[in-house]
C-alpha positions in Angstrom: 76.3 46.9 23.4 75.5 45.9 19.8 73.0 48.7 19.6 75.7 51.2 20.8 78.2 50.1 18.2 75.6 50.2 15.5 74.7 53.8 16.4 78.4 54.7 16.6 79.0 53.2 13.2 76.1 55.1 11.6 77.2 58.3 13.3 80.8 58.0 12.2 79.8 57.1 8.6 77.4 60.0 8.4 80.0 62.5 9.7 82.5 61.3 7.1 79.9 61.7 4.4 79.0 65.2 5.6 82.6 66.2 5.7 83.2 65.0 2.1 80.0 66.8 1.0 81.0 70.1 2.6 84.4 69.8 0.9 82.8 69.1 -2.5 80.4 72.1 -2.2 83.1 74.5 -1.0 85.3 73.5 -4.0 82.5 74.2 -6.5 81.7 77.6 -4.9 85.3 78.6 -5.0 85.6 77.6 -8.7 82.5 79.7 -9.5 83.9 82.6 -7.5 87.2 82.5 -9.4 85.5 82.4 -12.7 83.4 85.5 -11.8 86.5 87.4 -10.6 88.2 86.4 -13.9 85.3 88.0 -15.7 85.9 91.3 -13.9 83.7 91.1 -10.8 84.9 92.4 -7.4 86.0 89.6 -4.9 83.3 90.5 -2.4 80.5 90.7 -5.0 81.8 87.5 -6.6 81.6 85.7 -3.2 78.0 86.7 -2.7 77.0 85.9 -6.3 78.6 82.4 -6.1 76.7 81.7 -2.8 73.5 82.9 -4.3 74.0 80.7 -7.4 74.4 77.6 -5.3 71.4 78.3 -3.1 70.7 77.4 0.6 73.5 75.1 1.8 71.2 73.4 4.4 68.6 72.6 1.7 71.3 71.3 -0.6 72.6 69.0 2.2 69.1 67.6 2.8 68.5 67.0 -0.9 71.8 65.3 -1.3 70.9 63.0 1.6 67.6 62.2 -0.1 69.1 61.5 -3.5 71.9 59.3 -2.1 69.4 57.6 0.2 72.1 57.4 2.8 69.9 57.3 5.9 70.6 53.8 7.1 68.2 54.3 10.0 65.3 54.8 7.6 66.0 51.3 6.2 65.9 49.9 9.6 62.7 51.8 10.3 61.2 50.3 7.2 62.2 46.8 8.3 60.8 47.3 11.8 57.6 48.7 10.4 57.3 45.7 8.0 57.7 43.3 11.0 55.0 45.3 12.9 52.7 45.0 9.9 53.2 41.2 9.8 52.5 40.9 13.6 49.5 43.2 13.1 48.1 41.1 10.1 49.4 37.6 10.7 46.6 36.1 8.6 47.5 38.0 5.5 51.2 37.5 6.0 51.0 33.7 6.6 48.5 33.3 3.7 50.8 35.2 1.3 53.9 33.3 2.5 52.1 30.0 2.2 50.9 30.6 -1.3 54.2 32.0 -2.5 56.1 29.1 -0.9 53.7 26.6 -2.6 54.2 28.1 -6.0 57.9 28.7 -5.6 58.6 25.3 -4.1 56.9 23.4 -6.9 58.5 25.4 -9.6 62.0 25.2 -8.1 61.6 21.5 -7.5 60.6 20.7 -11.0 63.3 23.1 -12.3 65.8 21.0 -10.4 65.0 18.0 -12.5 65.0 20.0 -15.7 68.4 21.4 -14.8 69.9 18.0 -14.0 68.5 16.3 -17.1 68.5 19.0 -19.8 70.8 21.8 -18.7 73.7 20.2 -16.9 76.5 19.0 -19.3 77.1 15.3 -19.6 80.0 14.1 -17.4 82.4 13.7 -20.4 85.2 15.8 -21.9 83.8 18.5 -24.2 80.3 16.8 -24.3 79.0 19.1 -27.0 81.3 17.4 -29.5 79.9 13.9 -28.8 77.3 12.6 -31.4 75.1 9.6 -31.2 75.6 7.6 -34.4 73.0 5.0 -35.5 71.4 3.6 -38.6 68.0 4.8 -39.9 65.4 2.6 -41.4 61.9 3.2 -42.8 60.2 2.0 -39.6 62.9 3.3 -37.2 64.3 6.9 -37.3 67.0 5.7 -35.0 68.0 2.0 -35.0 71.0 0.0 -33.9 73.6 -0.8 -36.5 75.5 -3.9 -37.6 79.0 -4.6 -36.5 80.1 -4.9 -40.1 78.6 -1.6 -41.0 80.1 0.0 -38.0 83.6 -1.0 -39.0 83.1 0.5 -42.5 81.7 3.7 -41.0 84.7 4.0 -38.6 87.1 3.4 -41.5 85.4 5.6 -44.2 84.2 8.7 -42.3 86.0 12.0 -42.4 83.9 13.7 -39.7 84.8 12.0 -36.4 88.2 12.0 -34.7 87.1 8.7 -33.1 84.0 6.5 -33.5 83.3 3.7 -31.0 80.4 1.2 -30.5 78.7 -0.3 -27.5 76.1 -3.0 -26.9 74.5 -4.6 -23.8 74.8 -8.1 -22.5 75.3 -10.2 -19.4 77.9 -12.6 -18.0 77.8 -15.1 -15.2 80.3 -14.2 -12.5 81.5 -16.9 -10.1 82.2 -15.8 -6.5 82.4 -17.4 -3.1 78.6 -17.1 -2.8 77.9 -18.9 -6.1 77.2 -17.9 -9.7 75.4 -14.7 -10.3 74.4 -12.9 -13.6 76.0 -9.5 -13.9 75.0 -6.8 -16.4 77.9 -6.2 -18.8 78.6 -3.6 -21.6 80.6 -4.7 -24.6 82.5 -1.8 -26.1 85.1 -1.2 -28.7 88.6 -0.6 -27.3 88.6 3.2 -27.8 85.2 3.8 -26.2 86.3 5.5 -23.0 88.9 7.6 -24.9 86.1 8.9 -27.2 84.1 9.9 -24.1 87.1 11.5 -22.5 86.9 9.3 -19.4 90.1 8.1 -17.6 90.0 5.1 -15.2 90.2 6.0 -11.5 92.4 3.0 -11.0 94.5 1.0 -13.5 94.4 1.6 -17.2 92.1 1.8 -20.2 91.7 -1.0 -22.8 94.4 -1.4 -25.4 93.9 -1.6 -29.1 95.1 -5.3 -29.3 92.5 -6.2 -26.7 89.7 -5.2 -29.0 90.8 -7.6 -31.8 89.8 -11.3 -32.3 91.8 -13.5 -30.0 92.8 -10.6 -27.8 93.3 -11.1 -24.1 90.2 -11.3 -21.9 90.1 -8.2 -19.8 87.5 -6.3 -17.9 87.0 -2.9 -16.4 84.8 -2.4 -13.3 82.3 0.3 -12.6 82.9 2.1 -9.4 79.8 0.5 -7.8 81.0 -3.0 -8.7 84.4 -2.3 -7.3 83.0 -1.2 -4.0 80.1 -3.7 -3.7 81.7 -6.8 -5.2 85.4 -6.4 -4.5 85.4 -4.3 -1.3 87.1 -1.3 -2.9 90.5 -2.9 -2.8 93.2 -0.5 -4.1 95.2 -3.4 -5.6 92.4 -4.7 -7.7 94.1 -4.0 -11.0 95.8 -7.1 -12.3 93.7 -9.6 -10.4 91.3 -12.0 -12.2 87.6 -12.8 -12.1 85.7 -15.8 -13.6 83.1 -14.8 -16.1 81.1 -17.4 -18.1 83.8 -20.0 -17.0 86.7 -17.9 -18.4 89.3 -15.9 -16.5 89.2 -12.2 -17.1 91.9 -9.8 -15.9 90.7 -6.7 -14.2 92.6 -3.8 -15.8 90.9 -0.7 -14.3 88.1 0.9 -12.3 86.0 3.6 -13.7 85.6 6.9 -11.8 82.8 7.3 -9.3 81.3 10.2 -11.3 81.1 8.1 -14.5 77.6 7.2 -15.8 76.4 6.0 -19.1 72.7 6.5 -19.4 72.0 4.1 -22.4 73.4 1.3 -20.2 73.0 2.7 -16.7 73.1 -0.6 -14.9 76.3 -2.0 -16.4 78.7 -3.2 -13.7 81.4 -4.7 -16.0 82.8 -3.4 -19.2 84.6 -5.7 -21.7 86.0 -5.0 -25.2 84.3 -6.4 -28.3 87.1 -8.8 -29.3 85.5 -11.9 -30.7 82.3 -11.0 -32.6 79.2 -12.9 -31.7 77.2 -14.9 -34.3 75.1 -11.8 -34.9 78.1 -9.6 -35.4 79.5 -11.8 -38.1 76.4 -11.0 -40.3 76.0 -7.6 -41.9 72.2 -8.0 -41.7 72.2 -8.4 -37.9 72.0 -5.2 -36.0 73.0 -5.1 -32.3 75.2 -2.0 -31.8 75.0 1.7 -31.2 77.9 4.1 -31.7 79.2 7.4 -30.2 81.6 9.6 -32.1 83.6 12.7 -31.3 83.5 15.4 -34.0 86.7 16.7 -35.5 87.4 20.4 -35.0 85.4 22.5 -37.3 82.9 19.8 -38.3 79.3 20.5 -37.6 76.6 17.9 -36.8 74.9 18.6 -40.1 78.1 18.0 -42.1 78.7 14.8 -40.1 75.2 13.6 -40.9 75.8 14.2 -44.6 79.1 12.4 -44.5 77.5 9.3 -42.8 74.5 9.3 -45.2 76.9 9.3 -48.1 78.7 6.3 -46.6 75.4 4.6 -46.0 74.4 5.1 -49.7 77.7 3.6 -50.8 77.3 0.6 -48.6 73.7 0.2 -49.9 75.1 -0.1 -53.4 77.8 -2.5 -52.3 75.5 -4.7 -50.2 72.0 -4.4 -51.6 70.8 -7.5 -49.9 71.5 -6.3 -46.3 71.7 -2.6 -46.6 68.9 -1.5 -48.9 66.9 1.3 -47.3 69.5 1.7 -44.5 70.3 5.3 -43.8 72.2 7.1 -41.1 71.3 9.1 -38.0 73.6 11.6 -36.3 72.2 13.6 -33.4 73.9 15.2 -30.3 74.6 12.5 -27.8 72.9 14.5 -25.1 69.7 14.4 -27.1 69.8 10.6 -27.4 70.4 10.3 -23.7 67.5 12.5 -22.8 65.1 10.6 -25.0 61.5 10.6 -24.0 62.2 12.4 -20.7 62.6 15.8 -22.4 58.9 16.4 -23.4 57.7 15.1 -20.0 60.0 17.4 -18.0 59.2 20.4 -20.1 55.5 19.7 -19.7 55.9 19.4 -15.9 57.9 22.6 -15.8 55.2 24.4 -17.8 52.6 23.1 -15.4 54.7 24.3 -12.4 55.1 27.7 -14.0 51.4 28.0 -14.4 50.9 27.0 -10.8 53.5 29.7 -9.8 51.6 32.2 -12.0 48.3 31.4 -10.3 49.9 31.7 -6.9 51.3 35.1 -7.8 47.9 36.2 -9.1 46.3 35.0 -5.9 48.8 36.9 -3.8 48.2 40.0 -6.0 44.5 39.7 -5.1 45.4 39.6 -1.4 47.7 42.6 -1.7 45.0 44.5 -3.7 42.4 44.0 -0.9 44.9 44.8 1.8 46.1 48.0 0.0 42.5 49.3 0.1 42.3 48.6 3.8 45.5 50.8 4.3 44.2 53.8 2.4 43.6 55.8 5.5 47.1 54.9 6.9 48.7 56.0 3.6 46.7 59.3 3.7 47.8 60.0 7.3 51.5 59.3 6.5 51.2 61.5 3.4 49.6 64.3 5.4 52.6 64.1 7.8 55.0 64.7 5.0 55.8 61.3 3.4 56.2 61.5 -0.3 55.3 58.8 -2.9 58.9 57.6 -3.1 59.2 57.1 0.7 55.9 55.2 0.8 56.9 53.1 -2.2 60.1 52.2 -0.5 58.2 51.1 2.5 55.9 48.8 0.4 59.0 47.4 -1.4 60.6 46.6 2.0 57.4 44.8 3.1 57.2 42.9 -0.2 60.9 41.9 -0.1 60.5 40.6 3.5 57.5 38.5 2.6 59.2 37.2 -0.6 62.4 36.3 1.3 60.4 34.3 3.9 58.3 32.7 1.2 61.5 31.9 -0.8 63.1 30.2 2.2 60.0 28.1 2.8 59.7 27.4 -0.9 63.3 26.1 -1.0 62.6 23.8 1.9 59.5 22.5 0.0 61.6 22.2 -3.2 64.2 20.1 -1.4 61.5 17.8 0.0 59.8 17.5 -3.4 63.0 16.7 -5.2 64.0 14.1 -2.6 60.5 12.5 -2.7 60.3 12.2 -6.5 63.9 10.8 -6.7 63.0 8.1 -4.2 59.8 7.3 -6.0 61.7 6.2 -9.1 62.2 2.4 -9.1 65.8 1.2 -8.9 65.7 -0.4 -12.4 64.4 2.8 -14.0 66.8 5.0 -11.9 69.8 3.2 -13.3 68.7 4.4 -16.8 68.4 8.0 -15.5 71.8 8.8 -14.0 70.9 12.5 -14.0 68.8 11.8 -10.8 72.1 11.9 -8.9 72.5 15.6 -9.9 69.0 16.6 -8.7 69.2 19.1 -5.8 70.0 22.6 -4.8 72.9 23.9 -6.9 74.0 27.2 -8.5 71.4 26.9 -11.2 68.5 26.1 -8.9 69.5 28.8 -6.4 69.7 31.4 -9.2 66.3 30.3 -10.5 64.9 30.5 -6.9 66.4 34.0 -6.5 64.9 35.2 -9.8 61.5 33.9 -8.7 61.9 35.6 -5.3 62.7 38.9 -6.9 59.7 38.6 -9.1 57.5 37.9 -6.1 59.0 40.9 -4.2 58.3 43.2 -7.2 54.7 41.8 -7.3 54.1 42.4 -3.6 55.4 46.0 -3.9 53.7 46.8 -7.3 50.1 46.7 -6.2 50.2 49.3 -3.4 52.7 51.4 -5.5 50.3 51.4 -8.4 47.6 52.4 -5.9 49.7 55.5 -5.0 50.0 56.5 -8.7 46.2 56.6 -9.3 44.9 58.8 -6.4 46.2 61.7 -4.3 47.8 60.5 -1.1 45.4 62.5 1.0 42.3 61.1 -0.7 41.8 58.5 2.0 41.2 61.2 4.6 37.8 62.0 3.1 34.8 59.9 2.2 34.5 61.2 -1.2 37.2 59.2 -2.9 36.1 55.9 -1.8 33.7 54.9 -4.5 36.0 55.6 -7.4 38.9 53.8 -5.9 36.8 50.9 -4.9 35.5 50.5 -8.4 39.0 50.8 -9.8 40.4 48.0 -7.6 37.3 45.9 -8.1 37.8 45.9 -11.8 41.5 45.1 -11.3 40.6 42.3 -8.9 38.1 40.9 -11.4 40.8 40.8 -14.1 43.1 38.9 -11.8 40.4 36.4 -11.0 39.7 35.8 -14.7 43.4 35.2 -15.2 43.4 32.8 -12.2 40.4 30.9 -13.5 42.0 30.7 -17.0 45.2 29.2 -15.7 43.2 26.8 -13.5 41.2 25.6 -16.5 44.5 25.0 -18.4 45.9 22.9 -15.6 42.7 21.0 -14.9 42.3 20.2 -18.6 45.9 19.0 -18.9 45.5 16.9 -15.7 42.3 15.4 -17.0 43.7 14.6 -20.4 46.8 13.0 -18.9 44.6 11.1 -16.4 42.4 9.7 -19.1 45.4 8.9 -21.2 47.1 7.0 -18.3 43.9 5.1 -17.6 43.6 4.0 -21.3 47.3 3.1 -21.2 46.9 0.8 -18.3 43.7 -0.7 -19.8 45.0 -1.1 -23.3 44.2 -4.5 -24.9 47.3 -6.7 -24.2 46.0 -9.7 -26.1 46.7 -11.9 -23.1 45.8 -12.3 -19.4 48.5 -10.8 -17.2 46.9 -12.0 -13.9 48.5 -14.8 -11.9 51.7 -14.9 -13.9 55.0 -15.2 -12.1 58.4 -15.2 -13.9 62.1 -15.1 -13.5 64.9 -14.4 -16.0 67.4 -17.2 -16.6 71.0 -17.2 -18.0 72.6 -20.5 -18.8 76.4 -20.9 -18.4 78.3 -22.1 -21.5 79.1 -25.3 -19.8 77.3 -27.7 -19.7 74.9 -25.9 -22.1 77.0 -25.2 -25.1 75.0 -27.5 -27.5 71.5 -27.0 -28.8 70.3 -30.3 -27.4 71.7 -29.5 -23.9 69.7 -26.3 -23.9 66.5 -28.1 -25.1 67.0 -30.6 -22.3 67.1 -27.8 -19.8 63.9 -26.3 -21.2 62.1 -29.6 -20.9 63.4 -30.3 -17.4 62.4 -26.8 -16.2 58.9 -27.2 -17.6 58.6 -30.7 -16.0 59.7 -29.6 -12.5 57.7 -26.4 -12.5 54.5 -27.9 -13.8 54.2 -30.2 -10.7 54.6 -27.4 -8.2 51.4 -26.8 -6.1 49.1 -24.3 -7.7 50.9 -24.2 -11.1 48.6 -24.5 -14.1 51.0 -24.1 -16.9 54.6 -23.2 -17.7 56.1 -21.2 -20.6 59.5 -20.0 -21.8 60.2 -16.9 -24.0 63.2 -15.1 -25.3 61.5 -11.7 -24.7 58.7 -10.6 -22.4 55.6 -8.9 -23.8 54.7 -5.2 -23.3 58.4 -4.2 -23.1 59.9 -3.3 -26.4 60.4 -4.4 -30.0 63.9 -5.3 -29.2 64.4 -8.3 -31.5 63.3 -7.9 -35.1 63.8 -10.0 -38.3 63.7 -9.2 -42.0 61.4 -11.6 -43.8 60.4 -12.5 -47.3 57.2 -14.3 -48.3 57.8 -17.2 -50.6 55.9 -16.8 -53.8 55.3 -13.0 -53.3 57.0 -10.3 -55.4 60.2 -9.1 -53.8 62.5 -6.2 -54.7 65.0 -6.3 -51.9 62.9 -4.3 -49.5 63.2 -4.9 -45.7 60.0 -6.4 -44.4 60.8 -5.9 -40.7 58.8 -7.9 -38.1 59.1 -8.5 -34.4 60.6 -11.9 -33.5 60.1 -14.1 -30.4 61.4 -17.5 -29.6 58.9 -19.4 -27.3 58.3 -22.8 -25.9 55.4 -24.9 -27.2 53.3 -24.1 -24.1 54.2 -20.4 -23.9 51.3 -19.0 -25.9 48.8 -21.2 -24.1 50.3 -20.0 -20.7 49.6 -16.4 -21.7 46.1 -17.4 -22.8 46.8 -16.1 -26.2 43.8 -16.5 -28.6 44.4 -18.9 -31.4 42.5 -17.7 -34.5 43.6 -20.2 -37.1 45.8 -23.3 -37.2 47.6 -24.6 -34.1 50.3 -23.9 -31.6 53.7 -25.7 -31.5 54.1 -29.3 -30.4 56.7 -30.9 -28.2 57.9 -33.0 -31.1 58.8 -30.0 -33.3 62.5 -29.8 -32.5 65.6 -29.2 -34.6 65.2 -32.6 -36.3 61.8 -31.6 -37.7 60.9 -29.1 -40.5 60.9 -25.6 -39.1 57.5 -24.0 -38.3 56.3 -20.6 -37.3 53.3 -18.9 -35.7 52.3 -15.4 -36.7 50.0 -12.7 -35.4 47.0 -11.1 -37.0 48.9 -7.9 -38.0 51.4 -9.9 -40.0 48.7 -12.0 -41.6 46.8 -8.9 -42.7 49.9 -7.2 -44.0 51.6 -10.0 -45.9 48.7 -12.4 -46.6 45.7 -10.0 -47.4 42.5 -11.9 -48.2 44.1 -15.3 -48.0 44.8 -18.1 -45.5 48.4 -18.0 -44.4 48.4 -21.5 -43.0 50.9 -23.6 -44.9 52.6 -20.6 -46.5 56.4 -20.2 -46.3 58.4 -17.4 -44.7 62.1 -17.0 -45.1 64.9 -14.5 -45.1 65.6 -12.2 -48.1 67.8 -14.8 -49.8 65.3 -17.6 -49.3 68.1 -19.7 -47.8 66.9 -23.3 -47.0 68.0 -22.9 -43.4 65.6 -19.9 -42.9 62.5 -21.6 -44.6 59.6 -21.9 -42.1 56.0 -23.0 -42.6 53.2 -21.0 -41.0 51.2 -23.4 -38.7 49.1 -20.9 -36.7 47.7 -17.4 -36.4 47.1 -15.8 -33.0 45.4 -12.6 -32.0 47.8 -9.7 -31.6 49.9 -9.7 -28.4 51.2 -6.3 -27.3 54.9 -7.1 -27.6 56.1 -3.5 -27.7 55.7 -0.7 -25.2 52.1 0.0 -24.1 51.8 3.1 -26.2 53.4 1.7 -29.4 51.3 0.5 -32.3 50.9 -3.2 -33.0 53.7 -4.7 -35.1 53.6 -7.8 -37.3 55.1 -10.5 -35.1 56.5 -14.0 -35.7 57.0 -16.7 -33.1 59.6 -19.5 -33.5 59.6 -22.6 -31.4 62.4 -22.5 -28.8 63.2 -26.1 -29.6 64.3 -25.2 -33.1 66.0 -21.9 -32.3 67.6 -21.9 -28.8 68.6 -19.1 -26.5 70.8 -19.1 -23.5 69.1 -16.1 -22.0 65.3 -16.4 -21.5 62.4 -16.0 -19.2 60.4 -18.7 -17.5 56.7 -17.9 -16.7 54.2 -19.9 -14.7 50.5 -19.4 -14.4 49.3 -20.2 -10.9 46.1 -20.3 -9.0 47.9 -18.9 -5.9 49.3 -15.5 -5.2 51.9 -15.1 -7.9 54.1 -12.9 -5.8 54.4 -15.6 -3.1 55.3 -18.1 -5.9 58.5 -16.4 -6.9 60.9 -17.9 -4.2 59.5 -21.4 -5.0 60.0 -20.8 -8.7 63.7 -19.8 -8.2 64.3 -22.7 -5.9 63.0 -25.3 -8.4 65.2 -23.9 -11.1 68.3 -23.8 -9.0 67.6 -27.4 -8.1 68.3 -28.3 -11.7 71.7 -26.6 -11.8 72.9 -24.2 -9.0 75.3 -22.5 -11.5 72.6 -21.0 -13.7 72.0 -17.3 -13.3 68.6 -16.1 -12.0 67.6 -12.4 -11.9 64.6 -10.0 -11.8 61.9 -12.3 -10.3 58.6 -10.5 -10.6 54.9 -10.7 -11.5 53.6 -9.9 -15.0 51.2 -7.2 -13.6 54.1 -5.7 -11.6 56.3 -5.7 -14.7 53.7 -3.9 -16.8 53.0 -1.4 -14.1 56.7 -0.6 -13.7 57.5 -0.2 -17.4 59.2 3.1 -18.4 56.1 4.1 -20.4 53.7 3.5 -17.5 56.1 5.2 -15.0 56.5 8.3 -17.1 52.8 8.7 -17.7 52.0 8.0 -14.0 54.5 10.7 -12.8 53.3 13.3 -15.2 49.6 12.5 -14.4 50.0 12.7 -10.7 52.2 15.8 -10.7 50.1 17.8 -13.1 47.0 16.5 -11.3 48.4 17.8 -8.0 49.2 21.2 -9.6 45.7 21.3 -11.0 44.0 20.7 -7.7 46.0 23.4 -6.0 45.3 25.8 -8.9 41.6 24.9 -8.7 41.5 25.7 -5.0 43.4 29.0 -5.4 41.2 30.1 -8.3 38.0 29.4 -6.3 39.4 31.2 -3.3 40.5 34.1 -5.4 37.0 34.4 -6.8 35.5 34.3 -3.3 37.9 37.1 -2.2 37.1 39.4 -5.0 33.3 38.9 -4.7 33.5 39.3 -0.9 35.5 42.5 -1.3 33.0 43.8 -3.9 30.2 43.1 -1.5 32.0 44.9 1.4 32.6 48.0 -0.9 28.9 48.1 -1.9 27.4 47.7 1.6 25.9 51.2 1.5 24.5 50.7 -2.0 23.0 47.4 -1.0 21.5 49.0 2.1 20.0 51.8 0.1 18.5 49.3 -2.4 17.0 47.2 0.3 15.7 50.3 2.1 13.9 51.3 -1.1 12.3 47.9 -1.4 14.7 45.6 -3.1 14.1 41.9 -2.3 16.8 39.6 -1.1 16.5 37.5 -4.3 17.4 40.6 -6.2 20.6 41.0 -4.1 21.4 37.3 -4.6 21.1 37.7 -8.4 23.2 40.9 -8.4 26.1 39.3 -6.6 25.8 35.9 -8.3 25.6 37.6 -11.7 29.0 39.2 -11.1 30.6 35.9 -10.1 28.9 34.2 -13.0 30.3 36.6 -15.6 33.8 36.3 -14.2 33.6 32.5 -14.2 32.2 32.3 -17.7 34.9 34.6 -19.0 37.7 32.8 -17.2 36.4 29.3 -18.3 35.9 30.4 -21.9 39.4 31.9 -22.3 40.8 28.9 -20.3 39.2 26.3 -22.6 40.7 28.0 -25.7 44.1 28.1 -24.0 43.7 24.5 -22.8 43.2 23.3 -26.3 46.4 25.0 -27.4 48.3 23.6 -24.4 47.0 20.1 -25.1 48.1 20.3 -28.7 51.6 21.1 -27.4 51.7 18.0 -25.2 49.9 15.7 -27.6 53.0 13.4 -27.7 52.2 12.5 -24.0 48.6 11.6 -24.7 47.5 8.0 -25.6 44.2 7.1 -27.0 42.5 10.5 -26.7 42.6 13.7 -28.7 43.9 17.0 -27.4 40.4 18.5 -27.7 38.7 15.6 -25.9 35.2 17.0 -25.3 34.2 15.0 -22.2 37.3 16.1 -20.4 37.0 19.8 -21.3 33.2 19.7 -20.5 33.9 18.1 -17.1 36.5 20.7 -16.2 34.2 23.6 -17.2 31.3 22.1 -15.2 33.4 21.4 -12.1 35.0 24.8 -12.0 31.7 26.6 -12.8 29.9 24.7 -10.0 32.7 25.4 -7.5 32.8 29.1 -8.4 29.1 29.4 -7.9 29.4 27.8 -4.5 32.3 30.1 -3.6 30.2 33.2 -4.6 27.1 32.0 -2.7 28.6 32.9 0.7 29.2 36.6 0.0 25.9 36.7 -1.8 24.2 35.4 1.3 26.0 37.9 3.5 24.9 40.7 1.2 21.3 39.5 1.2 21.3 39.5 5.0 22.5 43.1 5.3 20.3 45.2 7.7 19.6 48.5 5.7 19.5 50.6 8.8 22.8 49.2 10.2 24.5 49.6 6.8 23.5 53.2 6.5 24.4 54.0 10.1 27.9 52.4 9.9 28.6 54.2 6.6 
């Protein structure tokens, strides 16, 4: 029935078209006839002349049909014929579809991440007008700013319609299940209005709530509202206990809201009462985001903030000397280090797609030669080049559509797998992961790739038609020329494949060696058998320095007697993470001109450095007796000693702040070998270590070195600490090796290494298979020649050399060009490399040797087949 209606529809549409065509032709003939009569010609003569001028009506109808391409049944014929070709050659079709799906799936999958992270606009109102505003120092192109500087910047600038600040923190929240630390973001009262974000429930902060003494209010993230408060619609106006104080919940943020710089924040509170740091202009703990006024450019905003920074430098030389300004698009600050990695992965995926297309081109090339007689027969039966080209285009489009569908399924799987591989803590800092998936952008990209693949699949046989007469395949004479032509084209494709394979293999090798060096970088301490947990003390009963010191000592006493514990240490900041806390120092007795000598700062217990197994070079560690009643002491690292005490013994020297205030004066009692306090790929910084008994922290980390499995020690460690006070906050229990392995630096390098490495392996296999196909095709085309040679006395070794020489030249050319391109590509991604140069000779040599050896093995099989040719059989079959 469906076939009947389809035929009826075609028939009706064709009749309508023919009627309109007849009417149009008749109109033009009549017009020509009238013009001739007007010129004086007799009516009968004019009628015959007009008909003669227009020509044979039947032929005109046929040509019109051909030009319009109306014949719907011919399209269906092309599709049916394309399906028959797939059924007839399933090996070719499945191989082409698989290779296309592989290349397309990888490229679309990686593009999904690039689109979510770099192309999708931030979820704020008019995000292009948002700027990241920070200070700039000699050692930091973008550094956090002081609260006092921020207030002056907000008051004096003429570029921003609003400028607001934010900083991270944590509060202890009391609930029915006990006390739990919750990540909190402290923001100025206009922060959400600057972003253009409205609460989903309740209201925004008010101006008076951001002033000293303002009411204690809090806004919930959508996740906290659902997970901690059950999604109650009447939550606004209720209270929650944070750090022992009652806070009023005023609103709930939208579900779509995310803030990448503080992705894990559950509660948002206004900066009302400044912390001790925020009362000092020299203490920096904020970042800012501003919305540009209409007509103001980022460049002019930067110039405005730099002028203000210069003015503040003149007004406050002690705290602001050398402090500049940084203004960059907020999206750029959010993307951070992820941009070069994603662009590198996208480039690698594009190269894999290219090599897949080249491989399919080789397949189509070989198959087009096998269809020469078919093309010749169809040409002899009346098919013109356009008709044949349309058939090939239909076949190519069919394969491309199927390959695209399979590629989209692979892309969805790849995107889902990669998203789930990101650890939760890291995913919270990458909110764009929620946007990764099939959307308009990725579908358009997939469609463009599919169209390119269809053109590629149709181009080869179409080009074949343009080189030789269609009927050439009916005779034997045209075979040699065509074979040599396509052999040369196939050789060029193989060279291109091998070139791309070398680039990907070199990139994967460099990233792999870089990742190995990163994980084996000298830490300066032994990370094995270290278990740790973060602790947050509530204000009560730990509001005084002595109460906090008592907790430190009690925690060390209880943990040190646990089975398997060798030593216990406490630190304000963990190593191998970041240079998050810094200090400006001045060396007593050294020339000083107001410069900022910035060093890394850590507050540690007397046993911490010994627990890490840090190496003491000179002097001693801290002692238990050195508390706030004793003169202040300090331990420094080698880098600080070399930089500020060159050629002298620093033991006994004094270090203080820029004003040499008595309260800041500390005596150097020890020098240790450098500990890697910053990220794994950062250079060593000068570091100073204060004793925790003289400078206390309410937030710190407790570490234990154990002879047992450190992972199994974590529950015991938390239980012993809660036994001291059940109201303390404990979070992020983990091992030191696990912490280092899950750092953002290690994760980014690991992902890029594994992904590019996977692409390179696939490219390697496709390149070798492509070389095998071209050499095998060349051997099949030269069967008669080889038979004649052997009949005239050529030895099998000669045939081996002839075939292997061809493969060797192709491999050598591809590897040589590839190495040159690989060096250029490596220079472009040098920011991702650690500890090795972009032109690392061992890596490049290993790639060249591996690909050369694999290529020779791949070419051996057709060479062996050629050497075993029976001359008589070869001549008889030809």
